[in-house]
PDB file of N, CA, C, O and CB in Angstrom:
ATOM      1  N   MET A   1     -23.044 -11.512 -45.485  1.00  0.00           N
ATOM      2  CA  MET A   1     -22.885  -9.990 -45.158  1.00  0.00           C
ATOM      3  C   MET A   1     -21.847  -9.453 -45.638  1.00  0.00           C
ATOM      4  O   MET A   1     -20.853 -10.046 -46.057  1.00  0.00           O
ATOM      5  CB  MET A   1     -22.827  -9.658 -43.842  1.00  0.00           C
ATOM      6  N   LYS A   2     -22.146  -7.584 -45.572  1.00  0.00           N
ATOM      7  CA  LYS A   2     -21.578  -7.220 -47.094  1.00  0.00           C
ATOM      8  C   LYS A   2     -20.009  -6.750 -46.050  1.00  0.00           C
ATOM      9  O   LYS A   2     -20.074  -6.954 -44.837  1.00  0.00           O
ATOM     10  CB  LYS A   2     -22.742  -5.532 -48.346  1.00  0.00           C
ATOM     11  N   LEU A   3     -19.137  -6.344 -46.452  1.00  0.00           N
ATOM     12  CA  LEU A   3     -17.541  -6.023 -46.124  1.00  0.00           C
ATOM     13  C   LEU A   3     -17.815  -4.772 -44.920  1.00  0.00           C
ATOM     14  O   LEU A   3     -17.275  -4.846 -43.817  1.00  0.00           O
ATOM     15  CB  LEU A   3     -16.473  -5.345 -47.803  1.00  0.00           C
ATOM     16  N   GLN A   4     -18.435  -3.994 -45.182  1.00  0.00           N
ATOM     17  CA  GLN A   4     -18.743  -2.929 -44.789  1.00  0.00           C
ATOM     18  C   GLN A   4     -19.305  -3.375 -43.334  1.00  0.00           C
ATOM     19  O   GLN A   4     -18.657  -3.181 -42.306  1.00  0.00           O
ATOM     20  CB  GLN A   4     -19.619  -2.214 -45.781  1.00  0.00           C
ATOM     21  N   ASP A   5     -20.435  -3.922 -43.355  1.00  0.00           N
ATOM     22  CA  ASP A   5     -20.671  -4.538 -42.270  1.00  0.00           C
ATOM     23  C   ASP A   5     -19.545  -5.503 -41.499  1.00  0.00           C
ATOM     24  O   ASP A   5     -19.453  -5.301 -40.288  1.00  0.00           O
ATOM     25  CB  ASP A   5     -21.748  -5.184 -42.607  1.00  0.00           C
ATOM     26  N   GLU A   6     -19.027  -6.118 -41.842  1.00  0.00           N
ATOM     27  CA  GLU A   6     -17.776  -7.187 -41.142  1.00  0.00           C
ATOM     28  C   GLU A   6     -16.724  -6.416 -40.464  1.00  0.00           C
ATOM     29  O   GLU A   6     -15.955  -6.813 -39.589  1.00  0.00           O
ATOM     30  CB  GLU A   6     -16.897  -8.147 -42.328  1.00  0.00           C
ATOM     31  N   ILE A   7     -16.853  -4.625 -41.294  1.00  0.00           N
ATOM     32  CA  ILE A   7     -15.730  -3.847 -40.648  1.00  0.00           C
ATOM     33  C   ILE A   7     -16.324  -3.364 -39.180  1.00  0.00           C
ATOM     34  O   ILE A   7     -15.800  -3.478 -38.073  1.00  0.00           O
ATOM     35  CB  ILE A   7     -15.255  -2.483 -41.660  1.00  0.00           C
ATOM     36  N   GLU A   8     -17.447  -2.853 -39.506  1.00  0.00           N
ATOM     37  CA  GLU A   8     -18.519  -2.723 -38.683  1.00  0.00           C
ATOM     38  C   GLU A   8     -18.216  -3.237 -37.153  1.00  0.00           C
ATOM     39  O   GLU A   8     -17.798  -2.609 -36.180  1.00  0.00           O
ATOM     40  CB  GLU A   8     -19.655  -3.471 -39.342  1.00  0.00           C
ATOM     41  N   VAL A   9     -18.587  -4.625 -37.308  1.00  0.00           N
ATOM     42  CA  VAL A   9     -18.147  -5.471 -36.222  1.00  0.00           C
ATOM     43  C   VAL A   9     -17.404  -5.740 -35.628  1.00  0.00           C
ATOM     44  O   VAL A   9     -17.358  -5.977 -34.421  1.00  0.00           O
ATOM     45  CB  VAL A   9     -18.175  -6.124 -36.224  1.00  0.00           C
ATOM     46  N   ALA A  10     -16.055  -5.754 -37.073  1.00  0.00           N
ATOM     47  CA  ALA A  10     -14.771  -6.474 -36.568  1.00  0.00           C
ATOM     48  C   ALA A  10     -14.453  -5.150 -35.311  1.00  0.00           C
ATOM     49  O   ALA A  10     -14.054  -5.443 -34.184  1.00  0.00           O
ATOM     50  CB  ALA A  10     -13.298  -6.752 -38.086  1.00  0.00           C
ATOM     51  N   GLU A  11     -14.699  -3.773 -35.729  1.00  0.00           N
ATOM     52  CA  GLU A  11     -14.614  -2.327 -35.164  1.00  0.00           C
ATOM     53  C   GLU A  11     -15.320  -2.324 -33.641  1.00  0.00           C
ATOM     54  O   GLU A  11     -14.613  -1.903 -32.725  1.00  0.00           O
ATOM     55  CB  GLU A  11     -15.467  -1.200 -36.261  1.00  0.00           C
ATOM     56  N   GLN A  12     -16.415  -2.685 -33.388  1.00  0.00           N
ATOM     57  CA  GLN A  12     -17.006  -3.225 -32.232  1.00  0.00           C
ATOM     58  C   GLN A  12     -16.312  -4.132 -31.501  1.00  0.00           C
ATOM     59  O   GLN A  12     -15.644  -3.765 -30.534  1.00  0.00           O
ATOM     60  CB  GLN A  12     -18.097  -3.760 -32.500  1.00  0.00           C
ATOM     61  N   ARG A  13     -16.357  -4.864 -31.714  1.00  0.00           N
ATOM     62  CA  ARG A  13     -15.359  -6.064 -30.936  1.00  0.00           C
ATOM     63  C   ARG A  13     -13.863  -5.610 -30.284  1.00  0.00           C
ATOM     64  O   ARG A  13     -13.340  -6.028 -29.251  1.00  0.00           O
ATOM     65  CB  ARG A  13     -14.938  -7.291 -32.156  1.00  0.00           C
ATOM     66  N   MET A  14     -13.375  -4.638 -31.221  1.00  0.00           N
ATOM     67  CA  MET A  14     -11.668  -4.197 -31.264  1.00  0.00           C
ATOM     68  C   MET A  14     -12.217  -3.267 -30.080  1.00  0.00           C
ATOM     69  O   MET A  14     -11.660  -3.565 -29.024  1.00  0.00           O
ATOM     70  CB  MET A  14     -10.730  -3.286 -32.994  1.00  0.00           C
ATOM     71  N   HIS A  15     -13.188  -2.181 -29.942  1.00  0.00           N
ATOM     72  CA  HIS A  15     -13.131  -1.524 -28.981  1.00  0.00           C
ATOM     73  C   HIS A  15     -14.401  -2.064 -27.804  1.00  0.00           C
ATOM     74  O   HIS A  15     -14.840  -1.258 -26.984  1.00  0.00           O
ATOM     75  CB  HIS A  15     -13.166  -0.110 -29.540  1.00  0.00           C
ATOM     76  N   TYR A  16     -14.681  -2.874 -27.832  1.00  0.00           N
ATOM     77  CA  TYR A  16     -15.482  -4.035 -26.408  1.00  0.00           C
ATOM     78  C   TYR A  16     -13.808  -4.548 -25.891  1.00  0.00           C
ATOM     79  O   TYR A  16     -13.824  -4.679 -24.667  1.00  0.00           O
ATOM     80  CB  TYR A  16     -16.918  -6.048 -27.251  1.00  0.00           C
ATOM     81  N   ALA A  17     -12.413  -4.863 -26.477  1.00  0.00           N
ATOM     82  CA  ALA A  17     -11.535  -5.380 -25.756  1.00  0.00           C
ATOM     83  C   ALA A  17     -10.745  -5.045 -25.435  1.00  0.00           C
ATOM     84  O   ALA A  17      -9.957  -5.493 -24.602  1.00  0.00           O
ATOM     85  CB  ALA A  17     -11.225  -6.022 -25.929  1.00  0.00           C
ATOM     86  N   GLU A  18     -10.749  -3.505 -26.447  1.00  0.00           N
ATOM     87  CA  GLU A  18     -10.107  -2.989 -25.167  1.00  0.00           C
ATOM     88  C   GLU A  18     -10.458  -1.958 -23.969  1.00  0.00           C
ATOM     89  O   GLU A  18      -9.745  -1.298 -23.214  1.00  0.00           O
ATOM     90  CB  GLU A  18      -9.142  -2.543 -25.580  1.00  0.00           C
ATOM     91  N   GLY A  19     -12.032  -2.115 -24.132  1.00  0.00           N
ATOM     92  CA  GLY A  19     -12.351  -1.553 -22.720  1.00  0.00           C
ATOM     93  C   GLY A  19     -11.651  -2.809 -21.844  1.00  0.00           C
ATOM     94  O   GLY A  19     -10.777  -2.514 -21.029  1.00  0.00           O
ATOM     95  N   GLU A  20     -12.096  -4.376 -22.046  1.00  0.00           N
ATOM     96  CA  GLU A  20     -11.745  -5.113 -21.077  1.00  0.00           C
ATOM     97  C   GLU A  20     -10.425  -4.939 -20.823  1.00  0.00           C
ATOM     98  O   GLU A  20     -10.153  -4.844 -19.627  1.00  0.00           O
ATOM     99  CB  GLU A  20     -12.052  -6.318 -21.266  1.00  0.00           C
ATOM    100  N   LEU A  21      -9.385  -4.859 -21.707  1.00  0.00           N
ATOM    101  CA  LEU A  21      -8.147  -4.562 -21.233  1.00  0.00           C
ATOM    102  C   LEU A  21      -8.033  -3.461 -20.319  1.00  0.00           C
ATOM    103  O   LEU A  21      -7.516  -3.616 -19.213  1.00  0.00           O
ATOM    104  CB  LEU A  21      -7.359  -4.359 -22.233  1.00  0.00           C
ATOM    105  N   ARG A  22      -8.464  -2.408 -20.696  1.00  0.00           N
ATOM    106  CA  ARG A  22      -8.357  -1.014 -19.530  1.00  0.00           C
ATOM    107  C   ARG A  22      -8.591  -1.597 -17.888  1.00  0.00           C
ATOM    108  O   ARG A  22      -7.960  -1.513 -16.835  1.00  0.00           O
ATOM    109  CB  ARG A  22      -9.899   0.356 -19.908  1.00  0.00           C
ATOM    110  N   LYS A  23      -9.703  -2.144 -18.281  1.00  0.00           N
ATOM    111  CA  LYS A  23     -10.111  -2.967 -16.782  1.00  0.00           C
ATOM    112  C   LYS A  23      -9.437  -3.884 -16.346  1.00  0.00           C
ATOM    113  O   LYS A  23      -9.878  -4.189 -15.238  1.00  0.00           O
ATOM    114  CB  LYS A  23     -11.299  -3.632 -16.709  1.00  0.00           C
ATOM    115  N   GLN A  24      -8.577  -4.504 -16.632  1.00  0.00           N
ATOM    116  CA  GLN A  24      -7.774  -5.446 -16.171  1.00  0.00           C
ATOM    117  C   GLN A  24      -6.453  -4.785 -15.916  1.00  0.00           C
ATOM    118  O   GLN A  24      -5.597  -5.374 -15.255  1.00  0.00           O
ATOM    119  CB  GLN A  24      -7.714  -6.574 -17.081  1.00  0.00           C
ATOM    120  N   ARG A  25      -6.211  -3.378 -16.496  1.00  0.00           N
ATOM    121  CA  ARG A  25      -5.094  -3.145 -15.997  1.00  0.00           C
ATOM    122  C   ARG A  25      -5.359  -2.245 -14.714  1.00  0.00           C
ATOM    123  O   ARG A  25      -4.420  -1.932 -13.982  1.00  0.00           O
ATOM    124  CB  ARG A  25      -4.228  -2.587 -17.029  1.00  0.00           C
ATOM    125  N   GLN A  26      -6.169  -1.992 -14.556  1.00  0.00           N
ATOM    126  CA  GLN A  26      -6.422  -1.160 -13.384  1.00  0.00           C
ATOM    127  C   GLN A  26      -5.986  -1.807 -11.840  1.00  0.00           C
ATOM    128  O   GLN A  26      -6.132  -3.010 -11.623  1.00  0.00           O
ATOM    129  CB  GLN A  26      -7.992  -0.864 -13.436  1.00  0.00           C
ATOM    130  N   THR A  27      -5.565  -1.092 -11.044  1.00  0.00           N
ATOM    131  CA  THR A  27      -5.328  -1.685  -9.780  1.00  0.00           C
ATOM    132  C   THR A  27      -6.359  -1.167  -8.587  1.00  0.00           C
ATOM    133  O   THR A  27      -7.241  -0.315  -8.489  1.00  0.00           O
ATOM    134  CB  THR A  27      -3.843  -1.379  -9.421  1.00  0.00           C
ATOM    135  N   ILE A  28      -5.704  -2.235  -7.680  1.00  0.00           N
ATOM    136  CA  ILE A  28      -6.928  -1.632  -6.256  1.00  0.00           C
ATOM    137  C   ILE A  28      -6.516  -0.452  -5.865  1.00  0.00           C
ATOM    138  O   ILE A  28      -7.103   0.172  -4.981  1.00  0.00           O
ATOM    139  CB  ILE A  28      -7.004  -2.548  -4.672  1.00  0.00           C
ATOM    140  N   ARG A  29      -5.128   0.126  -6.669  1.00  0.00           N
ATOM    141  CA  ARG A  29      -4.847   1.714  -6.036  1.00  0.00           C
ATOM    142  C   ARG A  29      -5.384   2.907  -6.979  1.00  0.00           C
ATOM    143  O   ARG A  29      -5.678   4.043  -6.604  1.00  0.00           O
ATOM    144  CB  ARG A  29      -3.084   2.014  -5.860  1.00  0.00           C
ATOM    145  N   ASP A  30      -5.442   2.419  -8.215  1.00  0.00           N
ATOM    146  CA  ASP A  30      -6.530   3.348  -9.271  1.00  0.00           C
ATOM    147  C   ASP A  30      -7.707   3.484  -8.542  1.00  0.00           C
ATOM    148  O   ASP A  30      -8.013   4.628  -8.206  1.00  0.00           O
ATOM    149  CB  ASP A  30      -6.989   2.616 -10.816  1.00  0.00           C
ATOM    150  N   ASP A  31      -8.653   2.276  -8.130  1.00  0.00           N
ATOM    151  CA  ASP A  31      -9.855   2.476  -7.291  1.00  0.00           C
ATOM    152  C   ASP A  31      -9.608   3.340  -6.137  1.00  0.00           C
ATOM    153  O   ASP A  31     -10.308   4.348  -6.039  1.00  0.00           O
ATOM    154  CB  ASP A  31     -10.384   1.194  -6.804  1.00  0.00           C
ATOM    155  N   TYR A  32      -8.561   3.058  -5.089  1.00  0.00           N
ATOM    156  CA  TYR A  32      -8.623   3.987  -3.623  1.00  0.00           C
ATOM    157  C   TYR A  32      -8.748   5.383  -4.493  1.00  0.00           C
ATOM    158  O   TYR A  32      -9.774   6.063  -4.455  1.00  0.00           O
ATOM    159  CB  TYR A  32      -6.927   3.899  -2.338  1.00  0.00           C
ATOM    160  N   ALA A  33      -7.281   5.830  -5.493  1.00  0.00           N
ATOM    161  CA  ALA A  33      -7.065   6.928  -6.236  1.00  0.00           C
ATOM    162  C   ALA A  33      -8.625   7.532  -6.463  1.00  0.00           C
ATOM    163  O   ALA A  33      -9.073   8.552  -5.939  1.00  0.00           O
ATOM    164  CB  ALA A  33      -6.215   6.521  -7.610  1.00  0.00           C
ATOM    165  N   ARG A  34      -9.201   6.789  -7.220  1.00  0.00           N
ATOM    166  CA  ARG A  34     -10.311   7.468  -7.943  1.00  0.00           C
ATOM    167  C   ARG A  34     -11.107   8.141  -6.728  1.00  0.00           C
ATOM    168  O   ARG A  34     -11.468   9.307  -6.890  1.00  0.00           O
ATOM    169  CB  ARG A  34     -11.274   6.368  -8.890  1.00  0.00           C
ATOM    170  N   ALA A  35     -11.465   7.371  -5.290  1.00  0.00           N
ATOM    171  CA  ALA A  35     -12.748   7.160  -4.864  1.00  0.00           C
ATOM    172  C   ALA A  35     -12.149   8.826  -4.285  1.00  0.00           C
ATOM    173  O   ALA A  35     -12.758   9.876  -4.489  1.00  0.00           O
ATOM    174  CB  ALA A  35     -13.316   5.557  -3.762  1.00  0.00           C
ATOM    175  N   ALA A  36     -10.851   8.701  -3.555  1.00  0.00           N
ATOM    176  CA  ALA A  36      -9.735   9.962  -3.071  1.00  0.00           C
ATOM    177  C   ALA A  36     -10.133  11.091  -3.900  1.00  0.00           C
ATOM    178  O   ALA A  36     -10.704  12.034  -3.352  1.00  0.00           O
ATOM    179  CB  ALA A  36      -7.959   9.641  -3.376  1.00  0.00           C
ATOM    180  N   LEU A  37      -9.898  11.113  -5.179  1.00  0.00           N
ATOM    181  CA  LEU A  37     -10.210  12.413  -5.987  1.00  0.00           C
ATOM    182  C   LEU A  37     -11.594  12.850  -6.050  1.00  0.00           C
ATOM    183  O   LEU A  37     -11.999  14.012  -6.049  1.00  0.00           O
ATOM    184  CB  LEU A  37      -9.798  12.275  -7.381  1.00  0.00           C
ATOM    185  N   THR A  38     -12.300  11.727  -6.106  1.00  0.00           N
ATOM    186  CA  THR A  38     -13.893  12.223  -5.952  1.00  0.00           C
ATOM    187  C   THR A  38     -14.223  13.064  -4.558  1.00  0.00           C
ATOM    188  O   THR A  38     -15.147  13.845  -4.335  1.00  0.00           O
ATOM    189  CB  THR A  38     -14.946  10.785  -5.931  1.00  0.00           C
ATOM    190  N   GLY A  39     -13.196  12.648  -3.747  1.00  0.00           N
ATOM    191  CA  GLY A  39     -13.655  13.341  -2.737  1.00  0.00           C
ATOM    192  C   GLY A  39     -13.032  14.201  -2.199  1.00  0.00           C
ATOM    193  O   GLY A  39     -13.246  14.381  -1.000  1.00  0.00           O
ATOM    194  N   LEU A  40     -12.140  14.954  -2.828  1.00  0.00           N
ATOM    195  CA  LEU A  40     -11.279  15.609  -2.717  1.00  0.00           C
ATOM    196  C   LEU A  40     -11.778  17.328  -3.486  1.00  0.00           C
ATOM    197  O   LEU A  40     -11.558  18.479  -3.108  1.00  0.00           O
ATOM    198  CB  LEU A  40     -10.115  14.698  -3.292  1.00  0.00           C
ATOM    199  N   LEU A  41     -12.558  16.728  -4.755  1.00  0.00           N
ATOM    200  CA  LEU A  41     -13.035  17.687  -5.518  1.00  0.00           C
ATOM    201  C   LEU A  41     -14.050  18.264  -4.931  1.00  0.00           C
ATOM    202  O   LEU A  41     -14.177  19.486  -5.007  1.00  0.00           O
ATOM    203  CB  LEU A  41     -13.342  17.306  -6.676  1.00  0.00           C
ATOM    204  N   ALA A  42     -15.026  17.416  -4.182  1.00  0.00           N
ATOM    205  CA  ALA A  42     -16.239  17.268  -3.882  1.00  0.00           C
ATOM    206  C   ALA A  42     -16.477  18.482  -2.577  1.00  0.00           C
ATOM    207  O   ALA A  42     -17.424  19.176  -2.204  1.00  0.00           O
ATOM    208  CB  ALA A  42     -16.474  15.646  -3.539  1.00  0.00           C
ATOM    209  N   LYS A  43     -14.637  18.224  -2.030  1.00  0.00           N
ATOM    210  CA  LYS A  43     -14.602  19.355  -0.932  1.00  0.00           C
ATOM    211  C   LYS A  43     -14.261  20.041  -1.457  1.00  0.00           C
ATOM    212  O   LYS A  43     -14.239  20.947  -0.623  1.00  0.00           O
ATOM    213  CB  LYS A  43     -13.981  19.398   0.187  1.00  0.00           C
ATOM    214  N   GLY A  44     -13.739  20.634  -2.722  1.00  0.00           N
ATOM    215  CA  GLY A  44     -13.170  21.452  -3.450  1.00  0.00           C
ATOM    216  C   GLY A  44     -11.655  21.892  -3.175  1.00  0.00           C
ATOM    217  O   GLY A  44     -11.048  22.837  -2.672  1.00  0.00           O
ATOM    218  N   TRP A  45     -11.457  20.964  -3.642  1.00  0.00           N
ATOM    219  CA  TRP A  45      -9.584  21.303  -3.874  1.00  0.00           C
ATOM    220  C   TRP A  45      -9.620  21.538  -5.461  1.00  0.00           C
ATOM    221  O   TRP A  45     -10.276  21.222  -6.454  1.00  0.00           O
ATOM    222  CB  TRP A  45      -8.220  19.630  -3.413  1.00  0.00           C
ATOM    223  N   THR A  46      -8.581  22.242  -5.101  1.00  0.00           N
ATOM    224  CA  THR A  46      -8.054  22.952  -6.653  1.00  0.00           C
ATOM    225  C   THR A  46      -6.060  23.224  -5.743  1.00  0.00           C
ATOM    226  O   THR A  46      -5.701  23.310  -4.568  1.00  0.00           O
ATOM    227  CB  THR A  46      -9.457  25.291  -7.285  1.00  0.00           C
ATOM    228  N   PRO A  47      -5.422  23.260  -6.872  1.00  0.00           N
ATOM    229  CA  PRO A  47      -5.655  23.286  -8.652  1.00  0.00           C
ATOM    230  C   PRO A  47      -6.060  21.459  -8.701  1.00  0.00           C
ATOM    231  O   PRO A  47      -5.809  20.651  -7.806  1.00  0.00           O
ATOM    232  CB  PRO A  47      -3.671  23.876  -9.890  1.00  0.00           C
ATOM    233  N   PHE A  48      -6.755  21.170 -10.052  1.00  0.00           N
ATOM    234  CA  PHE A  48      -6.546  19.806 -10.279  1.00  0.00           C
ATOM    235  C   PHE A  48      -5.004  18.604  -9.988  1.00  0.00           C
ATOM    236  O   PHE A  48      -4.869  17.449  -9.587  1.00  0.00           O
ATOM    237  CB  PHE A  48      -6.871  19.920 -11.643  1.00  0.00           C
ATOM    238  N   ASP A  49      -4.194  19.579 -10.410  1.00  0.00           N
ATOM    239  CA  ASP A  49      -3.110  18.739 -10.510  1.00  0.00           C
ATOM    240  C   ASP A  49      -2.717  18.273  -8.913  1.00  0.00           C
ATOM    241  O   ASP A  49      -2.895  17.066  -8.743  1.00  0.00           O
ATOM    242  CB  ASP A  49      -1.897  19.547 -11.327  1.00  0.00           C
ATOM    243  N   LEU A  50      -2.357  18.800  -8.049  1.00  0.00           N
ATOM    244  CA  LEU A  50      -2.596  18.640  -6.604  1.00  0.00           C
ATOM    245  C   LEU A  50      -3.681  17.971  -5.840  1.00  0.00           C
ATOM    246  O   LEU A  50      -3.622  17.666  -4.648  1.00  0.00           O
ATOM    247  CB  LEU A  50      -2.638  19.718  -6.188  1.00  0.00           C
ATOM    248  N   ALA A  51      -4.535  17.802  -6.534  1.00  0.00           N
ATOM    249  CA  ALA A  51      -6.132  17.041  -5.789  1.00  0.00           C
ATOM    250  C   ALA A  51      -5.395  15.143  -6.309  1.00  0.00           C
ATOM    251  O   ALA A  51      -5.154  14.052  -5.794  1.00  0.00           O
ATOM    252  CB  ALA A  51      -8.491  17.800  -7.178  1.00  0.00           C
ATOM    253  N   VAL A  52      -5.336  15.789  -7.515  1.00  0.00           N
ATOM    254  CA  VAL A  52      -4.652  14.304  -8.047  1.00  0.00           C
ATOM    255  C   VAL A  52      -3.258  13.517  -7.654  1.00  0.00           C
ATOM    256  O   VAL A  52      -3.193  12.304  -7.858  1.00  0.00           O
ATOM    257  CB  VAL A  52      -4.434  14.474  -9.454  1.00  0.00           C
ATOM    258  N   ASP A  53      -2.251  14.164  -7.141  1.00  0.00           N
ATOM    259  CA  ASP A  53      -1.261  14.151  -6.606  1.00  0.00           C
ATOM    260  C   ASP A  53      -1.513  13.775  -4.830  1.00  0.00           C
ATOM    261  O   ASP A  53      -1.048  12.871  -4.136  1.00  0.00           O
ATOM    262  CB  ASP A  53      -0.666  15.449  -7.044  1.00  0.00           C
ATOM    263  N   GLU A  54      -2.287  14.706  -4.564  1.00  0.00           N
ATOM    264  CA  GLU A  54      -3.008  14.242  -2.890  1.00  0.00           C
ATOM    265  C   GLU A  54      -3.886  13.229  -3.322  1.00  0.00           C
ATOM    266  O   GLU A  54      -4.118  12.671  -2.249  1.00  0.00           O
ATOM    267  CB  GLU A  54      -4.047  15.564  -1.895  1.00  0.00           C
ATOM    268  N   ALA A  55      -4.548  12.600  -4.202  1.00  0.00           N
ATOM    269  CA  ALA A  55      -5.362  11.217  -4.356  1.00  0.00           C
ATOM    270  C   ALA A  55      -4.850  10.162  -4.238  1.00  0.00           C
ATOM    271  O   ALA A  55      -5.316   9.154  -3.707  1.00  0.00           O
ATOM    272  CB  ALA A  55      -5.912  10.992  -5.419  1.00  0.00           C
ATOM    273  N   PHE A  56      -3.392  10.386  -4.953  1.00  0.00           N
ATOM    274  CA  PHE A  56      -2.526   9.169  -5.214  1.00  0.00           C
ATOM    275  C   PHE A  56      -1.892   9.077  -3.684  1.00  0.00           C
ATOM    276  O   PHE A  56      -1.829   7.913  -3.288  1.00  0.00           O
ATOM    277  CB  PHE A  56      -1.278   9.395  -6.592  1.00  0.00           C
ATOM    278  N   ALA A  57      -1.580   9.716  -3.079  1.00  0.00           N
ATOM    279  CA  ALA A  57      -1.181   9.698  -1.990  1.00  0.00           C
ATOM    280  C   ALA A  57      -1.846   9.253  -0.968  1.00  0.00           C
ATOM    281  O   ALA A  57      -0.989   8.950  -0.139  1.00  0.00           O
ATOM    282  CB  ALA A  57      -0.866  10.587  -1.814  1.00  0.00           C
ATOM    283  N   ILE A  58      -2.989   9.016  -0.501  1.00  0.00           N
ATOM    284  CA  ILE A  58      -3.943   9.127   0.204  1.00  0.00           C
ATOM    285  C   ILE A  58      -4.392   7.689  -0.546  1.00  0.00           C
ATOM    286  O   ILE A  58      -5.044   6.977   0.218  1.00  0.00           O
ATOM    287  CB  ILE A  58      -4.786  10.569   0.182  1.00  0.00           C
ATOM    288  N   ALA A  59      -4.225   7.239  -1.594  1.00  0.00           N
ATOM    289  CA  ALA A  59      -4.302   5.926  -1.734  1.00  0.00           C
ATOM    290  C   ALA A  59      -3.433   4.884  -1.406  1.00  0.00           C
ATOM    291  O   ALA A  59      -3.892   3.807  -1.024  1.00  0.00           O
ATOM    292  CB  ALA A  59      -4.480   5.800  -2.702  1.00  0.00           C
ATOM    293  N   ASP A  60      -1.904   5.127  -1.539  1.00  0.00           N
ATOM    294  CA  ASP A  60      -0.992   4.939  -0.835  1.00  0.00           C
ATOM    295  C   ASP A  60      -0.716   4.784   0.492  1.00  0.00           C
ATOM    296  O   ASP A  60       0.103   4.011   0.988  1.00  0.00           O
ATOM    297  CB  ASP A  60      -0.541   5.507  -1.101  1.00  0.00           C
ATOM    298  N   ARG A  61      -1.437   5.555   1.041  1.00  0.00           N
ATOM    299  CA  ARG A  61      -1.660   5.158   2.669  1.00  0.00           C
ATOM    300  C   ARG A  61      -2.752   3.999   2.631  1.00  0.00           C
ATOM    301  O   ARG A  61      -2.531   3.047   3.379  1.00  0.00           O
ATOM    302  CB  ARG A  61      -2.305   6.601   3.716  1.00  0.00           C
ATOM    303  N   CYS A  62      -3.585   3.975   2.068  1.00  0.00           N
ATOM    304  CA  CYS A  62      -4.980   3.370   2.389  1.00  0.00           C
ATOM    305  C   CYS A  62      -4.189   1.751   1.608  1.00  0.00           C
ATOM    306  O   CYS A  62      -5.019   0.843   1.626  1.00  0.00           O
ATOM    307  CB  CYS A  62      -6.778   4.389   1.399  1.00  0.00           C
ATOM    308  N   LEU A  63      -3.440   1.515   1.267  1.00  0.00           N
ATOM    309  CA  LEU A  63      -2.854   0.011   0.317  1.00  0.00           C
ATOM    310  C   LEU A  63      -1.903   0.064   2.037  1.00  0.00           C
ATOM    311  O   LEU A  63      -2.376  -0.679   2.898  1.00  0.00           O
ATOM    312  CB  LEU A  63      -1.557   0.242  -2.004  1.00  0.00           C
ATOM    313  N   ALA A  64      -0.511   1.007   2.478  1.00  0.00           N
ATOM    314  CA  ALA A  64      -0.416   0.808   3.399  1.00  0.00           C
ATOM    315  C   ALA A  64      -1.244  -0.267   4.677  1.00  0.00           C
ATOM    316  O   ALA A  64      -1.035  -1.428   5.027  1.00  0.00           O
ATOM    317  CB  ALA A  64      -0.343   1.790   3.386  1.00  0.00           C
ATOM    318  N   ALA A  65      -2.048   0.581   5.033  1.00  0.00           N
ATOM    319  CA  ALA A  65      -2.523   0.052   6.100  1.00  0.00           C
ATOM    320  C   ALA A  65      -3.434  -1.362   6.037  1.00  0.00           C
ATOM    321  O   ALA A  65      -3.494  -2.269   6.867  1.00  0.00           O
ATOM    322  CB  ALA A  65      -3.200   1.100   6.630  1.00  0.00           C
ATOM    323  N   ARG A  66      -4.170  -1.202   4.650  1.00  0.00           N
ATOM    324  CA  ARG A  66      -4.570  -2.572   4.517  1.00  0.00           C
ATOM    325  C   ARG A  66      -3.386  -3.386   4.488  1.00  0.00           C
ATOM    326  O   ARG A  66      -3.825  -4.353   3.866  1.00  0.00           O
ATOM    327  CB  ARG A  66      -5.396  -2.811   3.322  1.00  0.00           C
ATOM    328  N   VAL A  67      -2.008  -3.696   4.775  1.00  0.00           N
ATOM    329  CA  VAL A  67      -0.918  -4.231   4.757  1.00  0.00           C
ATOM    330  C   VAL A  67      -0.998  -4.629   6.288  1.00  0.00           C
ATOM    331  O   VAL A  67      -1.035  -5.769   6.752  1.00  0.00           O
ATOM    332  CB  VAL A  67       0.227  -3.347   4.196  1.00  0.00           C
ATOM    333  N   LYS A  68      -1.013  -3.724   6.793  1.00  0.00           N
ATOM    334  CA  LYS A  68      -0.824  -4.143   8.790  1.00  0.00           C
ATOM    335  C   LYS A  68      -1.875  -4.951   9.278  1.00  0.00           C
ATOM    336  O   LYS A  68      -1.898  -5.286  10.463  1.00  0.00           O
ATOM    337  CB  LYS A  68      -0.969  -2.666  10.006  1.00  0.00           C
TER     338      LYS A  68
END
């Protein structure tokens, strides 16, 4: 195998490993916030920053409800 081929394979493996690490770092709060943000944006919430803040507030309420 040529050196350039080995470099490309190593870069692909690194890219895959970075994606796996990113998945592992996500929490259930992130999943709830992502779903809430999708819903808020679909309803037309603006500006985006407020929608993100509200999405995480909703996620926190969902987590609190799970504990009950």
